[in-house]
C-alpha positions in Angstrom: 9.0 -53.3 25.7 5.6 -53.5 24.5 4.8 -53.1 20.9 1.7 -51.2 19.8 -0.2 -52.5 16.9 -2.5 -50.3 14.9 -5.9 -51.4 14.0 -7.0 -52.1 10.4 -9.3 -49.1 10.5 -6.5 -46.8 11.6 -4.2 -48.1 8.8 -6.9 -47.8 6.2 -7.7 -44.2 7.3 -4.0 -43.3 7.2 -3.7 -44.6 3.6 -6.9 -42.8 2.4 -5.8 -39.5 4.0 -2.3 -39.8 2.4 -3.8 -40.5 -1.0 -6.4 -37.8 -0.8 -3.9 -35.2 0.2 -1.5 -36.2 -2.5 -4.1 -35.9 -5.3 -4.8 -32.3 -6.3 -8.4 -31.3 -6.4 -9.8 -30.4 -9.8 -12.1 -27.7 -8.2 -10.7 -24.3 -7.6 -12.3 -23.0 -4.5 -10.3 -19.7 -4.5 -11.1 -17.1 -7.1 -8.7 -14.2 -7.8 -9.9 -10.8 -6.4 -8.3 -8.9 -9.2 -7.1 -10.2 -12.4 -3.4 -9.6 -13.0 -2.5 -8.6 -16.5 0.9 -8.8 -18.0 0.0 -6.0 -20.4 2.5 -3.1 -20.5 -0.4 -0.7 -20.5 -1.5 -1.9 -17.0 2.1 -1.5 -15.7 2.2 2.0 -17.1 -1.2 2.8 -15.7 -0.1 1.6 -12.3 3.1 3.7 -12.4 1.2 6.8 -13.6 -1.5 6.3 -10.9 1.1 5.9 -8.1 3.1 8.9 -9.1 0.1 11.0 -9.7 -1.4 10.3 -6.3 1.8 11.2 -4.5 2.3 14.2 -6.8 -1.2 15.6 -6.3 -1.3 15.2 -2.5 0.7 17.9 -0.7 1.4 15.7 2.3 2.7 12.7 0.3 4.6 15.0 -2.1 6.4 16.9 0.7 7.4 13.6 2.5 8.6 12.1 -0.8 10.6 15.1 -1.8 12.2 15.4 1.7 13.1 11.7 1.7 14.5 11.7 -1.9 18.3 11.7 -2.1 18.1 13.1 -5.6 17.0 16.6 -4.4 13.8 18.5 -5.1 13.9 19.2 -8.8 14.9 15.7 -10.1 12.5 14.0 -7.7 9.6 16.2 -8.6 9.9 15.8 -12.4 8.3 12.3 -12.6 5.5 13.4 -10.2 4.8 16.5 -12.3 4.9 14.6 -15.6 2.5 11.9 -14.3 -0.3 14.1 -13.1 -1.6 15.3 -16.5 -1.3 11.7 -17.9 -3.6 10.1 -15.2 -7.0 11.2 -16.6 -6.4 9.5 -20.0 -5.9 6.2 -18.1 -8.5 6.8 -15.3 -11.4 7.5 -17.6 -10.6 5.0 -20.3 -13.2 2.3 -20.1 -11.2 -0.3 -22.1 -8.1 0.1 -19.9 -10.2 0.0 -16.7 -11.9 -3.2 -18.0 -8.6 -4.8 -18.7 -6.5 -3.6 -15.7 -9.1 -2.7 -13.1 -9.4 0.7 -11.5 -5.7 1.2 -10.6 -6.3 4.7 -9.5 -8.4 3.5 -6.5 -5.7 0.9 -5.8 -3.1 3.6 -5.8 -5.1 5.9 -3.5 -5.6 3.1 -0.9 -2.1 1.9 -1.2 -0.6 5.4 -0.8 -2.7 5.9 2.4 -1.7 2.6 3.8 2.0 3.0 3.0 2.0 6.5 4.4 0.7 5.3 7.7 3.5 2.7 7.7 6.1 5.4 7.0 6.6 4.8 3.2 6.0 7.1 0.3 6.7 5.3 -3.0 10.1 3.7 -2.5 11.3 5.9 0.4 11.1 5.4 4.1 9.9 8.6 5.7 10.1 7.5 9.4 13.7 8.7 9.8 12.4 12.3 9.7 11.4 13.9 13.0 7.7 13.9 13.2 5.3 15.7 15.5 2.3 13.7 16.5 -1.2 15.2 16.8 -1.1 15.0 20.6 2.2 16.8 20.7 0.9 19.5 18.4 -2.2 20.0 20.5 -0.1 20.2 23.7 2.1 22.8 22.1 -0.9 24.9 21.1 -2.4 24.7 24.6 1.0 25.7 26.1 1.3 28.6 23.8 -2.2 29.8 24.7 -1.5 29.4 28.5 1.9 31.3 28.2 0.3 34.1 26.2 -2.5 34.4 28.7 -0.1 34.4 31.7 2.1 37.0 30.0 -1.0 39.2 29.3 -2.1 39.0 32.9 1.3 39.9 34.3 
């Protein structure tokens, strides 16, 4: 058996790398993209924005109400109550300075979640969905059948 000895330079580099990786850097190279606030007003604004976006968009609203186990009326109540509250948050400069524009965040988040089969806390993928290609094929077939029936 041969024994391999490490050179002095290799040992020195190993020690320096170990020390350098163990000591935290005083510089923060990452900056936050959006400041998170623990203020209750920001939490309320976020909730109102999310509920309002879903409540005001007929597609999101229908999917939410269909997926809700509570039924139509109890599930629509928070959506309906949030919609009139949104402008007081959305156009308040001090709240937007403190929390950021959470309405835009809610709009983008709702769109992203909807494409992934989520509306608020509910999974909407369990429902039977007709894709755009299927709908187009159904329309074309209906036109062809109507034309053939008209010819005969």
